[in-house]
PDB file of all heavy atoms in Angstrom:
ATOM      1  N   MET A   1     -34.661   9.021  -8.431  1.00  0.00           N
ATOM      2  CA  MET A   1     -33.870   7.816  -8.706  1.00  0.00           C
ATOM      3  C   MET A   1     -34.426   6.637  -7.964  1.00  0.00           C
ATOM      4  O   MET A   1     -34.736   6.748  -6.780  1.00  0.00           O
ATOM      5  CB  MET A   1     -32.415   8.030  -8.325  1.00  0.00           C
ATOM      6  CG  MET A   1     -31.636   8.974  -9.218  1.00  0.00           C
ATOM      7  SD  MET A   1     -30.024   9.357  -8.502  1.00  0.00           S
ATOM      8  CE  MET A   1     -28.971   8.284  -9.410  1.00  0.00           C
ATOM      9  N   PRO A   2     -34.450   5.513  -8.591  1.00  0.00           N
ATOM     10  CA  PRO A   2     -34.937   4.324  -7.868  1.00  0.00           C
ATOM     11  C   PRO A   2     -33.937   3.890  -6.776  1.00  0.00           C
ATOM     12  O   PRO A   2     -32.737   4.200  -6.843  1.00  0.00           O
ATOM     13  CB  PRO A   2     -34.970   3.228  -8.978  1.00  0.00           C
ATOM     14  CG  PRO A   2     -34.914   3.946 -10.263  1.00  0.00           C
ATOM     15  CD  PRO A   2     -34.259   5.273 -10.007  1.00  0.00           C
ATOM     16  N   LYS A   3     -34.433   3.226  -5.811  1.00  0.00           N
ATOM     17  CA  LYS A   3     -33.607   2.802  -4.679  1.00  0.00           C
ATOM     18  C   LYS A   3     -32.527   1.841  -5.147  1.00  0.00           C
ATOM     19  O   LYS A   3     -31.393   1.839  -4.581  1.00  0.00           O
ATOM     20  CB  LYS A   3     -34.462   2.151  -3.617  1.00  0.00           C
ATOM     21  CG  LYS A   3     -35.304   3.115  -2.829  1.00  0.00           C
ATOM     22  CD  LYS A   3     -36.067   2.366  -1.735  1.00  0.00           C
ATOM     23  CE  LYS A   3     -36.926   3.387  -0.980  1.00  0.00           C
ATOM     24  NZ  LYS A   3     -37.664   2.753   0.118  1.00  0.00           N
ATOM     25  N   ALA A   4     -32.779   1.040  -6.124  1.00  0.00           N
ATOM     26  CA  ALA A   4     -31.754   0.104  -6.639  1.00  0.00           C
ATOM     27  C   ALA A   4     -30.561   0.835  -7.204  1.00  0.00           C
ATOM     28  O   ALA A   4     -29.420   0.386  -7.008  1.00  0.00           O
ATOM     29  CB  ALA A   4     -32.393  -0.812  -7.695  1.00  0.00           C
ATOM     30  N   VAL A   5     -30.802   1.890  -7.936  1.00  0.00           N
ATOM     31  CA  VAL A   5     -29.701   2.650  -8.518  1.00  0.00           C
ATOM     32  C   VAL A   5     -28.834   3.291  -7.442  1.00  0.00           C
ATOM     33  O   VAL A   5     -27.600   3.301  -7.502  1.00  0.00           O
ATOM     34  CB  VAL A   5     -30.259   3.758  -9.482  1.00  0.00           C
ATOM     35  CG1 VAL A   5     -29.112   4.645  -9.992  1.00  0.00           C
ATOM     36  CG2 VAL A   5     -30.953   3.088 -10.681  1.00  0.00           C
ATOM     37  N   ILE A   6     -29.488   3.885  -6.410  1.00  0.00           N
ATOM     38  CA  ILE A   6     -28.775   4.497  -5.333  1.00  0.00           C
ATOM     39  C   ILE A   6     -27.943   3.436  -4.587  1.00  0.00           C
ATOM     40  O   ILE A   6     -26.792   3.677  -4.206  1.00  0.00           O
ATOM     41  CB  ILE A   6     -29.765   5.193  -4.372  1.00  0.00           C
ATOM     42  CG1 ILE A   6     -30.378   6.398  -5.129  1.00  0.00           C
ATOM     43  CG2 ILE A   6     -29.043   5.674  -3.116  1.00  0.00           C
ATOM     44  CD1 ILE A   6     -31.491   7.058  -4.344  1.00  0.00           C
ATOM     45  N   THR A   7     -28.527   2.254  -4.370  1.00  0.00           N
ATOM     46  CA  THR A   7     -27.796   1.186  -3.692  1.00  0.00           C
ATOM     47  C   THR A   7     -26.583   0.777  -4.484  1.00  0.00           C
ATOM     48  O   THR A   7     -25.508   0.568  -3.911  1.00  0.00           O
ATOM     49  CB  THR A   7     -28.746  -0.031  -3.457  1.00  0.00           C
ATOM     50  OG1 THR A   7     -29.873   0.431  -2.730  1.00  0.00           O
ATOM     51  CG2 THR A   7     -28.038  -1.125  -2.752  1.00  0.00           C
ATOM     52  N   ILE A   8     -26.750   0.605  -5.783  1.00  0.00           N
ATOM     53  CA  ILE A   8     -25.626   0.183  -6.648  1.00  0.00           C
ATOM     54  C   ILE A   8     -24.553   1.252  -6.596  1.00  0.00           C
ATOM     55  O   ILE A   8     -23.315   0.927  -6.514  1.00  0.00           O
ATOM     56  CB  ILE A   8     -26.104  -0.062  -8.087  1.00  0.00           C
ATOM     57  CG1 ILE A   8     -26.955  -1.333  -8.089  1.00  0.00           C
ATOM     58  CG2 ILE A   8     -24.933  -0.200  -9.051  1.00  0.00           C
ATOM     59  CD1 ILE A   8     -27.649  -1.605  -9.421  1.00  0.00           C
ATOM     60  N   LEU A   9     -24.877   2.525  -6.642  1.00  0.00           N
ATOM     61  CA  LEU A   9     -23.941   3.618  -6.596  1.00  0.00           C
ATOM     62  C   LEU A   9     -23.142   3.595  -5.246  1.00  0.00           C
ATOM     63  O   LEU A   9     -21.921   3.754  -5.223  1.00  0.00           O
ATOM     64  CB  LEU A   9     -24.555   4.950  -6.798  1.00  0.00           C
ATOM     65  CG  LEU A   9     -25.035   5.280  -8.220  1.00  0.00           C
ATOM     66  CD1 LEU A   9     -25.821   6.572  -8.237  1.00  0.00           C
ATOM     67  CD2 LEU A   9     -23.858   5.355  -9.139  1.00  0.00           C
ATOM     68  N   CYS A  10     -23.865   3.395  -4.174  1.00  0.00           N
ATOM     69  CA  CYS A  10     -23.203   3.327  -2.878  1.00  0.00           C
ATOM     70  C   CYS A  10     -22.226   2.181  -2.757  1.00  0.00           C
ATOM     71  O   CYS A  10     -21.128   2.348  -2.230  1.00  0.00           O
ATOM     72  CB  CYS A  10     -24.280   3.247  -1.742  1.00  0.00           C
ATOM     73  SG  CYS A  10     -25.175   4.781  -1.513  1.00  0.00           S
ATOM     74  N   VAL A  11     -22.625   1.020  -3.243  1.00  0.00           N
ATOM     75  CA  VAL A  11     -21.756  -0.128  -3.208  1.00  0.00           C
ATOM     76  C   VAL A  11     -20.534   0.064  -4.087  1.00  0.00           C
ATOM     77  O   VAL A  11     -19.408  -0.303  -3.721  1.00  0.00           O
ATOM     78  CB  VAL A  11     -22.515  -1.425  -3.614  1.00  0.00           C
ATOM     79  CG1 VAL A  11     -21.614  -2.618  -3.818  1.00  0.00           C
ATOM     80  CG2 VAL A  11     -23.619  -1.759  -2.601  1.00  0.00           C
ATOM     81  N   THR A  12     -20.728   0.680  -5.251  1.00  0.00           N
ATOM     82  CA  THR A  12     -19.606   0.968  -6.124  1.00  0.00           C
ATOM     83  C   THR A  12     -18.613   1.916  -5.486  1.00  0.00           C
ATOM     84  O   THR A  12     -17.396   1.710  -5.574  1.00  0.00           O
ATOM     85  CB  THR A  12     -20.135   1.539  -7.458  1.00  0.00           C
ATOM     86  OG1 THR A  12     -21.048   0.621  -8.034  1.00  0.00           O
ATOM     87  CG2 THR A  12     -18.988   1.820  -8.415  1.00  0.00           C
ATOM     88  N   LEU A  13     -19.154   2.979  -4.846  1.00  0.00           N
ATOM     89  CA  LEU A  13     -18.258   3.927  -4.149  1.00  0.00           C
ATOM     90  C   LEU A  13     -17.467   3.277  -3.048  1.00  0.00           C
ATOM     91  O   LEU A  13     -16.309   3.535  -2.847  1.00  0.00           O
ATOM     92  CB  LEU A  13     -19.032   5.130  -3.675  1.00  0.00           C
ATOM     93  CG  LEU A  13     -19.534   6.086  -4.758  1.00  0.00           C
ATOM     94  CD1 LEU A  13     -20.446   7.133  -4.149  1.00  0.00           C
ATOM     95  CD2 LEU A  13     -18.403   6.731  -5.492  1.00  0.00           C
ATOM     96  N   LEU A  14     -18.146   2.419  -2.296  1.00  0.00           N
ATOM     97  CA  LEU A  14     -17.466   1.691  -1.241  1.00  0.00           C
ATOM     98  C   LEU A  14     -16.340   0.810  -1.753  1.00  0.00           C
ATOM     99  O   LEU A  14     -15.219   0.760  -1.219  1.00  0.00           O
ATOM    100  CB  LEU A  14     -18.479   0.830  -0.466  1.00  0.00           C
ATOM    101  CG  LEU A  14     -17.927   0.063   0.739  1.00  0.00           C
ATOM    102  CD1 LEU A  14     -17.443   1.017   1.798  1.00  0.00           C
ATOM    103  CD2 LEU A  14     -19.024  -0.810   1.297  1.00  0.00           C
ATOM    104  N   ALA A  15     -16.610   0.106  -2.859  1.00  0.00           N
ATOM    105  CA  ALA A  15     -15.592  -0.771  -3.444  1.00  0.00           C
ATOM    106  C   ALA A  15     -14.414   0.039  -3.949  1.00  0.00           C
ATOM    107  O   ALA A  15     -13.247  -0.345  -3.773  1.00  0.00           O
ATOM    108  CB  ALA A  15     -16.179  -1.569  -4.565  1.00  0.00           C
ATOM    109  N   LEU A  16     -14.670   1.176  -4.581  1.00  0.00           N
ATOM    110  CA  LEU A  16     -13.589   2.006  -5.090  1.00  0.00           C
ATOM    111  C   LEU A  16     -12.753   2.634  -3.995  1.00  0.00           C
ATOM    112  O   LEU A  16     -11.519   2.722  -4.078  1.00  0.00           O
ATOM    113  CB  LEU A  16     -14.144   3.117  -5.996  1.00  0.00           C
ATOM    114  CG  LEU A  16     -14.729   2.621  -7.325  1.00  0.00           C
ATOM    115  CD1 LEU A  16     -15.337   3.834  -8.071  1.00  0.00           C
ATOM    116  CD2 LEU A  16     -13.647   2.000  -8.181  1.00  0.00           C
ATOM    117  N   SER A  17     -13.373   2.999  -2.867  1.00  0.00           N
ATOM    118  CA  SER A  17     -12.613   3.557  -1.747  1.00  0.00           C
ATOM    119  C   SER A  17     -11.756   2.450  -1.136  1.00  0.00           C
ATOM    120  O   SER A  17     -10.638   2.752  -0.655  1.00  0.00           O
ATOM    121  CB  SER A  17     -13.538   4.143  -0.710  1.00  0.00           C
ATOM    122  OG  SER A  17     -14.301   3.167  -0.084  1.00  0.00           O
ATOM    123  N   SER A  18     -12.190   1.236  -1.132  1.00  0.00           N
ATOM    124  CA  SER A  18     -11.370   0.119  -0.624  1.00  0.00           C
ATOM    125  C   SER A  18     -10.142  -0.091  -1.504  1.00  0.00           C
ATOM    126  O   SER A  18      -9.034  -0.368  -0.980  1.00  0.00           O
ATOM    127  CB  SER A  18     -12.200  -1.149  -0.580  1.00  0.00           C
ATOM    128  OG  SER A  18     -13.278  -1.016   0.305  1.00  0.00           O
ATOM    129  N   CYS A  19     -10.266   0.074  -2.769  1.00  0.00           N
ATOM    130  CA  CYS A  19      -9.142  -0.077  -3.694  1.00  0.00           C
ATOM    131  C   CYS A  19      -8.117   1.017  -3.451  1.00  0.00           C
ATOM    132  O   CYS A  19      -6.919   0.755  -3.482  1.00  0.00           O
ATOM    133  CB  CYS A  19      -9.593  -0.026  -5.143  1.00  0.00           C
ATOM    134  SG  CYS A  19     -10.602  -1.411  -5.638  1.00  0.00           S
ATOM    135  N   ALA A  20      -8.552   2.205  -3.176  1.00  0.00           N
ATOM    136  CA  ALA A  20      -7.617   3.324  -2.921  1.00  0.00           C
ATOM    137  C   ALA A  20      -6.859   3.084  -1.655  1.00  0.00           C
ATOM    138  O   ALA A  20      -5.597   3.298  -1.612  1.00  0.00           O
ATOM    139  CB  ALA A  20      -8.383   4.659  -2.776  1.00  0.00           C
ATOM    140  N   ASN A  21      -7.466   2.550  -0.643  1.00  0.00           N
ATOM    141  CA  ASN A  21      -6.747   2.252   0.631  1.00  0.00           C
ATOM    142  C   ASN A  21      -5.733   1.162   0.396  1.00  0.00           C
ATOM    143  O   ASN A  21      -4.621   1.198   0.946  1.00  0.00           O
ATOM    144  CB  ASN A  21      -7.731   1.845   1.704  1.00  0.00           C
ATOM    145  CG  ASN A  21      -8.564   2.983   2.198  1.00  0.00           C
ATOM    146  OD1 ASN A  21      -8.149   4.140   2.110  1.00  0.00           O
ATOM    147  ND2 ASN A  21      -9.726   2.707   2.740  1.00  0.00           N
ATOM    148  N   THR A  22      -6.089   0.161  -0.413  1.00  0.00           N
ATOM    149  CA  THR A  22      -5.128  -0.931  -0.691  1.00  0.00           C
ATOM    150  C   THR A  22      -3.933  -0.429  -1.471  1.00  0.00           C
ATOM    151  O   THR A  22      -2.817  -0.800  -1.179  1.00  0.00           O
ATOM    152  CB  THR A  22      -5.856  -2.055  -1.499  1.00  0.00           C
ATOM    153  OG1 THR A  22      -6.972  -2.508  -0.744  1.00  0.00           O
ATOM    154  CG2 THR A  22      -4.933  -3.186  -1.773  1.00  0.00           C
ATOM    155  N   ALA A  23      -4.179   0.444  -2.448  1.00  0.00           N
ATOM    156  CA  ALA A  23      -3.035   1.000  -3.235  1.00  0.00           C
ATOM    157  C   ALA A  23      -2.163   1.837  -2.373  1.00  0.00           C
ATOM    158  O   ALA A  23      -0.925   1.783  -2.449  1.00  0.00           O
ATOM    159  CB  ALA A  23      -3.607   1.814  -4.403  1.00  0.00           C
ATOM    160  N   ARG A  24      -2.734   2.633  -1.467  1.00  0.00           N
ATOM    161  CA  ARG A  24      -1.934   3.449  -0.569  1.00  0.00           C
ATOM    162  C   ARG A  24      -1.104   2.578   0.387  1.00  0.00           C
ATOM    163  O   ARG A  24       0.062   2.835   0.613  1.00  0.00           O
ATOM    164  CB  ARG A  24      -2.861   4.378   0.264  1.00  0.00           C
ATOM    165  CG  ARG A  24      -2.092   5.382   1.073  1.00  0.00           C
ATOM    166  CD  ARG A  24      -2.999   6.356   1.832  1.00  0.00           C
ATOM    167  NE  ARG A  24      -3.939   6.969   0.953  1.00  0.00           N
ATOM    168  CZ  ARG A  24      -5.285   6.911   1.090  1.00  0.00           C
ATOM    169  NH1 ARG A  24      -5.809   6.242   2.087  1.00  0.00           N
ATOM    170  NH2 ARG A  24      -6.097   7.538   0.279  1.00  0.00           N
ATOM    171  N   GLY A  25      -1.692   1.515   0.914  1.00  0.00           N
ATOM    172  CA  GLY A  25      -0.978   0.624   1.800  1.00  0.00           C
ATOM    173  C   GLY A  25       0.174  -0.109   1.071  1.00  0.00           C
ATOM    174  O   GLY A  25       1.233  -0.300   1.640  1.00  0.00           O
ATOM    175  N   PHE A  26      -0.091  -0.488  -0.176  1.00  0.00           N
ATOM    176  CA  PHE A  26       0.922  -1.137  -0.965  1.00  0.00           C
ATOM    177  C   PHE A  26       2.122  -0.217  -1.201  1.00  0.00           C
ATOM    178  O   PHE A  26       3.285  -0.613  -1.085  1.00  0.00           O
ATOM    179  CB  PHE A  26       0.349  -1.586  -2.329  1.00  0.00           C
ATOM    180  CG  PHE A  26       1.354  -2.270  -3.192  1.00  0.00           C
ATOM    181  CD1 PHE A  26       1.766  -3.589  -2.925  1.00  0.00           C
ATOM    182  CD2 PHE A  26       1.899  -1.656  -4.287  1.00  0.00           C
ATOM    183  CE1 PHE A  26       2.690  -4.224  -3.690  1.00  0.00           C
ATOM    184  CE2 PHE A  26       2.816  -2.280  -5.115  1.00  0.00           C
ATOM    185  CZ  PHE A  26       3.219  -3.561  -4.786  1.00  0.00           C
ATOM    186  N   ARG A  27       1.835   1.076  -1.472  1.00  0.00           N
ATOM    187  CA  ARG A  27       2.923   2.033  -1.660  1.00  0.00           C
ATOM    188  C   ARG A  27       3.739   2.228  -0.389  1.00  0.00           C
ATOM    189  O   ARG A  27       4.954   2.255  -0.469  1.00  0.00           O
ATOM    190  CB  ARG A  27       2.296   3.377  -2.124  1.00  0.00           C
ATOM    191  CG  ARG A  27       3.383   4.408  -2.449  1.00  0.00           C
ATOM    192  CD  ARG A  27       2.764   5.729  -2.902  1.00  0.00           C
ATOM    193  NE  ARG A  27       2.044   6.341  -1.787  1.00  0.00           N
ATOM    194  CZ  ARG A  27       0.908   6.972  -1.861  1.00  0.00           C
ATOM    195  NH1 ARG A  27       0.273   7.080  -2.992  1.00  0.00           N
ATOM    196  NH2 ARG A  27       0.341   7.489  -0.781  1.00  0.00           N
ATOM    197  N   GLN A  28       3.057   2.283   0.745  1.00  0.00           N
ATOM    198  CA  GLN A  28       3.773   2.445   2.006  1.00  0.00           C
ATOM    199  C   GLN A  28       4.598   1.199   2.309  1.00  0.00           C
ATOM    200  O   GLN A  28       5.773   1.326   2.757  1.00  0.00           O
ATOM    201  CB  GLN A  28       2.774   2.711   3.141  1.00  0.00           C
ATOM    202  CG  GLN A  28       2.155   4.107   3.065  1.00  0.00           C
ATOM    203  CD  GLN A  28       1.028   4.293   4.081  1.00  0.00           C
ATOM    204  OE1 GLN A  28       0.606   3.305   4.748  1.00  0.00           O
ATOM    205  NE2 GLN A  28       0.583   5.504   4.258  1.00  0.00           N
ATOM    206  N   ASP A  29       4.051   0.032   2.068  1.00  0.00           N
ATOM    207  CA  ASP A  29       4.802  -1.192   2.307  1.00  0.00           C
ATOM    208  C   ASP A  29       6.027  -1.278   1.417  1.00  0.00           C
ATOM    209  O   ASP A  29       7.076  -1.752   1.864  1.00  0.00           O
ATOM    210  CB  ASP A  29       3.893  -2.444   2.104  1.00  0.00           C
ATOM    211  CG  ASP A  29       2.820  -2.611   3.159  1.00  0.00           C
ATOM    212  OD1 ASP A  29       2.948  -1.946   4.221  1.00  0.00           O
ATOM    213  OD2 ASP A  29       1.877  -3.381   2.912  1.00  0.00           O
ATOM    214  N   SER A  30       5.894  -0.870   0.184  1.00  0.00           N
ATOM    215  CA  SER A  30       7.006  -0.878  -0.773  1.00  0.00           C
ATOM    216  C   SER A  30       8.103   0.059  -0.287  1.00  0.00           C
ATOM    217  O   SER A  30       9.293  -0.273  -0.372  1.00  0.00           O
ATOM    218  CB  SER A  30       6.562  -0.499  -2.169  1.00  0.00           C
ATOM    219  OG  SER A  30       5.617  -1.411  -2.623  1.00  0.00           O
ATOM    220  N   ALA A  31       7.747   1.210   0.185  1.00  0.00           N
ATOM    221  CA  ALA A  31       8.748   2.184   0.661  1.00  0.00           C
ATOM    222  C   ALA A  31       9.433   1.636   1.900  1.00  0.00           C
ATOM    223  O   ALA A  31      10.663   1.719   2.007  1.00  0.00           O
ATOM    224  CB  ALA A  31       8.042   3.513   1.000  1.00  0.00           C
ATOM    225  N   GLN A  32       8.724   1.008   2.799  1.00  0.00           N
ATOM    226  CA  GLN A  32       9.314   0.421   4.026  1.00  0.00           C
ATOM    227  C   GLN A  32      10.258  -0.708   3.655  1.00  0.00           C
ATOM    228  O   GLN A  32      11.290  -0.901   4.254  1.00  0.00           O
ATOM    229  CB  GLN A  32       8.264  -0.002   4.965  1.00  0.00           C
ATOM    230  CG  GLN A  32       7.520   1.160   5.620  1.00  0.00           C
ATOM    231  CD  GLN A  32       6.366   0.736   6.479  1.00  0.00           C
ATOM    232  OE1 GLN A  32       6.038  -0.498   6.529  1.00  0.00           O
ATOM    233  NE2 GLN A  32       5.703   1.654   7.125  1.00  0.00           N
ATOM    234  N   THR A  33       9.916  -1.506   2.626  1.00  0.00           N
ATOM    235  CA  THR A  33      10.748  -2.585   2.184  1.00  0.00           C
ATOM    236  C   THR A  33      12.044  -2.067   1.633  1.00  0.00           C
ATOM    237  O   THR A  33      13.127  -2.606   1.876  1.00  0.00           O
ATOM    238  CB  THR A  33       9.992  -3.457   1.115  1.00  0.00           C
ATOM    239  OG1 THR A  33       8.833  -3.952   1.680  1.00  0.00           O
ATOM    240  CG2 THR A  33      10.891  -4.544   0.604  1.00  0.00           C
ATOM    241  N   GLY A  34      11.962  -0.965   0.869  1.00  0.00           N
ATOM    242  CA  GLY A  34      13.170  -0.340   0.323  1.00  0.00           C
ATOM    243  C   GLY A  34      14.101   0.143   1.425  1.00  0.00           C
ATOM    244  O   GLY A  34      15.335  -0.067   1.329  1.00  0.00           O
ATOM    245  N   VAL A  35      13.525   0.746   2.444  1.00  0.00           N
ATOM    246  CA  VAL A  35      14.319   1.222   3.589  1.00  0.00           C
ATOM    247  C   VAL A  35      14.976   0.044   4.309  1.00  0.00           C
ATOM    248  O   VAL A  35      16.151   0.077   4.672  1.00  0.00           O
ATOM    249  CB  VAL A  35      13.451   2.051   4.563  1.00  0.00           C
ATOM    250  CG1 VAL A  35      14.195   2.346   5.839  1.00  0.00           C
ATOM    251  CG2 VAL A  35      13.020   3.315   3.878  1.00  0.00           C
ATOM    252  N   ALA A  36      14.247  -1.041   4.492  1.00  0.00           N
ATOM    253  CA  ALA A  36      14.792  -2.245   5.182  1.00  0.00           C
ATOM    254  C   ALA A  36      15.933  -2.856   4.403  1.00  0.00           C
ATOM    255  O   ALA A  36      16.930  -3.264   4.949  1.00  0.00           O
ATOM    256  CB  ALA A  36      13.677  -3.229   5.424  1.00  0.00           C
ATOM    257  N   VAL A  37      15.767  -2.953   3.075  1.00  0.00           N
ATOM    258  CA  VAL A  37      16.840  -3.528   2.223  1.00  0.00           C
ATOM    259  C   VAL A  37      18.074  -2.651   2.269  1.00  0.00           C
ATOM    260  O   VAL A  37      19.192  -3.131   2.356  1.00  0.00           O
ATOM    261  CB  VAL A  37      16.318  -3.730   0.782  1.00  0.00           C
ATOM    262  CG1 VAL A  37      17.426  -4.062  -0.156  1.00  0.00           C
ATOM    263  CG2 VAL A  37      15.244  -4.822   0.750  1.00  0.00           C
ATOM    264  N   ASP A  38      17.876  -1.323   2.215  1.00  0.00           N
ATOM    265  CA  ASP A  38      18.991  -0.392   2.261  1.00  0.00           C
ATOM    266  C   ASP A  38      19.735  -0.531   3.606  1.00  0.00           C
ATOM    267  O   ASP A  38      20.968  -0.586   3.648  1.00  0.00           O
ATOM    268  CB  ASP A  38      18.469   1.045   2.070  1.00  0.00           C
ATOM    269  CG  ASP A  38      19.586   2.033   1.953  1.00  0.00           C
ATOM    270  OD1 ASP A  38      20.540   1.757   1.200  1.00  0.00           O
ATOM    271  OD2 ASP A  38      19.534   3.084   2.629  1.00  0.00           O
ATOM    272  N   SER A  39      18.965  -0.649   4.646  1.00  0.00           N
ATOM    273  CA  SER A  39      19.570  -0.764   6.010  1.00  0.00           C
ATOM    274  C   SER A  39      20.381  -2.084   6.125  1.00  0.00           C
ATOM    275  O   SER A  39      21.477  -2.086   6.602  1.00  0.00           O
ATOM    276  CB  SER A  39      18.501  -0.716   7.048  1.00  0.00           C
ATOM    277  OG  SER A  39      19.047  -0.949   8.304  1.00  0.00           O
ATOM    278  N   ALA A  40      19.780  -3.154   5.596  1.00  0.00           N
ATOM    279  CA  ALA A  40      20.488  -4.431   5.651  1.00  0.00           C
ATOM    280  C   ALA A  40      21.756  -4.458   4.800  1.00  0.00           C
ATOM    281  O   ALA A  40      22.759  -4.989   5.212  1.00  0.00           O
ATOM    282  CB  ALA A  40      19.534  -5.570   5.188  1.00  0.00           C
ATOM    283  N   THR A  41      21.677  -3.808   3.668  1.00  0.00           N
ATOM    284  CA  THR A  41      22.865  -3.725   2.792  1.00  0.00           C
ATOM    285  C   THR A  41      23.970  -2.965   3.484  1.00  0.00           C
ATOM    286  O   THR A  41      25.157  -3.357   3.462  1.00  0.00           O
ATOM    287  CB  THR A  41      22.521  -3.031   1.479  1.00  0.00           C
ATOM    288  OG1 THR A  41      21.462  -3.752   0.847  1.00  0.00           O
ATOM    289  CG2 THR A  41      23.658  -2.927   0.544  1.00  0.00           C
ATOM    290  N   ARG A  42      23.627  -1.853   4.158  1.00  0.00           N
ATOM    291  CA  ARG A  42      24.662  -1.075   4.848  1.00  0.00           C
ATOM    292  C   ARG A  42      25.295  -1.903   5.958  1.00  0.00           C
ATOM    293  O   ARG A  42      26.494  -1.836   6.199  1.00  0.00           O
ATOM    294  CB  ARG A  42      24.057   0.220   5.415  1.00  0.00           C
ATOM    295  CG  ARG A  42      23.697   1.211   4.367  1.00  0.00           C
ATOM    296  CD  ARG A  42      22.948   2.379   4.958  1.00  0.00           C
ATOM    297  NE  ARG A  42      22.320   3.212   3.946  1.00  0.00           N
ATOM    298  CZ  ARG A  42      22.767   4.420   3.644  1.00  0.00           C
ATOM    299  NH1 ARG A  42      23.789   4.946   4.286  1.00  0.00           N
ATOM    300  NH2 ARG A  42      22.214   5.110   2.663  1.00  0.00           N
ATOM    301  N   LYS A  43      24.487  -2.652   6.701  1.00  0.00           N
ATOM    302  CA  LYS A  43      24.981  -3.491   7.809  1.00  0.00           C
ATOM    303  C   LYS A  43      25.952  -4.572   7.249  1.00  0.00           C
ATOM    304  O   LYS A  43      26.985  -4.809   7.844  1.00  0.00           O
ATOM    305  CB  LYS A  43      23.874  -4.163   8.564  1.00  0.00           C
ATOM    306  CG  LYS A  43      23.083  -3.193   9.439  1.00  0.00           C
ATOM    307  CD  LYS A  43      21.973  -3.927  10.158  1.00  0.00           C
ATOM    308  CE  LYS A  43      21.141  -2.981  11.003  1.00  0.00           C
ATOM    309  NZ  LYS A  43      20.026  -3.641  11.682  1.00  0.00           N
ATOM    310  N   VAL A  44      25.621  -5.187   6.128  1.00  0.00           N
ATOM    311  CA  VAL A  44      26.479  -6.182   5.537  1.00  0.00           C
ATOM    312  C   VAL A  44      27.801  -5.564   5.084  1.00  0.00           C
ATOM    313  O   VAL A  44      28.870  -6.143   5.276  1.00  0.00           O
ATOM    314  CB  VAL A  44      25.760  -6.907   4.371  1.00  0.00           C
ATOM    315  CG1 VAL A  44      26.706  -7.721   3.553  1.00  0.00           C
ATOM    316  CG2 VAL A  44      24.601  -7.732   4.890  1.00  0.00           C
ATOM    317  N   LEU A  45      27.698  -4.413   4.467  1.00  0.00           N
ATOM    318  CA  LEU A  45      28.927  -3.769   3.977  1.00  0.00           C
ATOM    319  C   LEU A  45      29.829  -3.352   5.131  1.00  0.00           C
ATOM    320  O   LEU A  45      31.053  -3.456   5.058  1.00  0.00           O
ATOM    321  CB  LEU A  45      28.579  -2.544   3.096  1.00  0.00           C
ATOM    322  CG  LEU A  45      27.966  -2.880   1.754  1.00  0.00           C
ATOM    323  CD1 LEU A  45      27.510  -1.623   1.061  1.00  0.00           C
ATOM    324  CD2 LEU A  45      28.932  -3.684   0.915  1.00  0.00           C
ATOM    325  N   ARG A  46      29.220  -2.841   6.228  1.00  0.00           N
ATOM    326  CA  ARG A  46      29.993  -2.487   7.428  1.00  0.00           C
ATOM    327  C   ARG A  46      30.631  -3.728   8.050  1.00  0.00           C
ATOM    328  O   ARG A  46      31.773  -3.649   8.513  1.00  0.00           O
ATOM    329  CB  ARG A  46      29.082  -1.802   8.453  1.00  0.00           C
ATOM    330  CG  ARG A  46      29.251  -0.301   8.421  1.00  0.00           C
ATOM    331  CD  ARG A  46      28.513   0.364   9.532  1.00  0.00           C
ATOM    332  NE  ARG A  46      27.102   0.418   9.109  1.00  0.00           N
ATOM    333  CZ  ARG A  46      26.053   0.329   9.907  1.00  0.00           C
ATOM    334  NH1 ARG A  46      26.215   0.182  11.197  1.00  0.00           N
ATOM    335  NH2 ARG A  46      24.850   0.403   9.432  1.00  0.00           N
ATOM    336  N   ALA A  47      29.930  -4.827   8.068  1.00  0.00           N
ATOM    337  CA  ALA A  47      30.478  -6.033   8.685  1.00  0.00           C
ATOM    338  C   ALA A  47      31.652  -6.542   7.877  1.00  0.00           C
ATOM    339  O   ALA A  47      32.633  -7.092   8.409  1.00  0.00           O
ATOM    340  CB  ALA A  47      29.407  -7.103   8.770  1.00  0.00           C
ATOM    341  N   GLY A  48      31.566  -6.413   6.569  1.00  0.00           N
ATOM    342  CA  GLY A  48      32.654  -6.875   5.689  1.00  0.00           C
ATOM    343  C   GLY A  48      33.893  -5.997   5.786  1.00  0.00           C
ATOM    344  O   GLY A  48      34.997  -6.429   5.571  1.00  0.00           O
ATOM    345  N   ALA A  49      33.701  -4.747   6.178  1.00  0.00           N
ATOM    346  CA  ALA A  49      34.853  -3.836   6.275  1.00  0.00           C
ATOM    347  C   ALA A  49      35.636  -4.007   7.566  1.00  0.00           C
ATOM    348  O   ALA A  49      36.797  -3.575   7.650  1.00  0.00           O
ATOM    349  CB  ALA A  49      34.312  -2.365   6.200  1.00  0.00           C
ATOM    350  N   GLN A  50      35.073  -4.673   8.523  1.00  0.00           N
ATOM    351  CA  GLN A  50      35.745  -4.857   9.798  1.00  0.00           C
ATOM    352  C   GLN A  50      36.743  -5.925   9.776  1.00  0.00           C
ATOM    353  O   GLN A  50      36.962  -6.840   9.207  1.00  0.00           O
ATOM    354  CB  GLN A  50      34.745  -5.117  10.920  1.00  0.00           C
ATOM    355  CG  GLN A  50      33.928  -3.902  11.183  1.00  0.00           C
ATOM    356  CD  GLN A  50      32.868  -4.190  12.229  1.00  0.00           C
ATOM    357  OE1 GLN A  50      32.764  -5.274  12.757  1.00  0.00           O
ATOM    358  NE2 GLN A  50      32.095  -3.191  12.568  1.00  0.00           N
TER     359      GLN A  50
END
């Protein structure tokens, strides 16, 4: 295989692995946001009950 093809494949794999990390981070951030909203909602409801 020519060096250019190998270089292009390596760059492509690097770019795809970066996308996977971004998607995983987005999923984790979304889950943490859901937990924070749930926690804030419970605090507001508890404050209103007092």
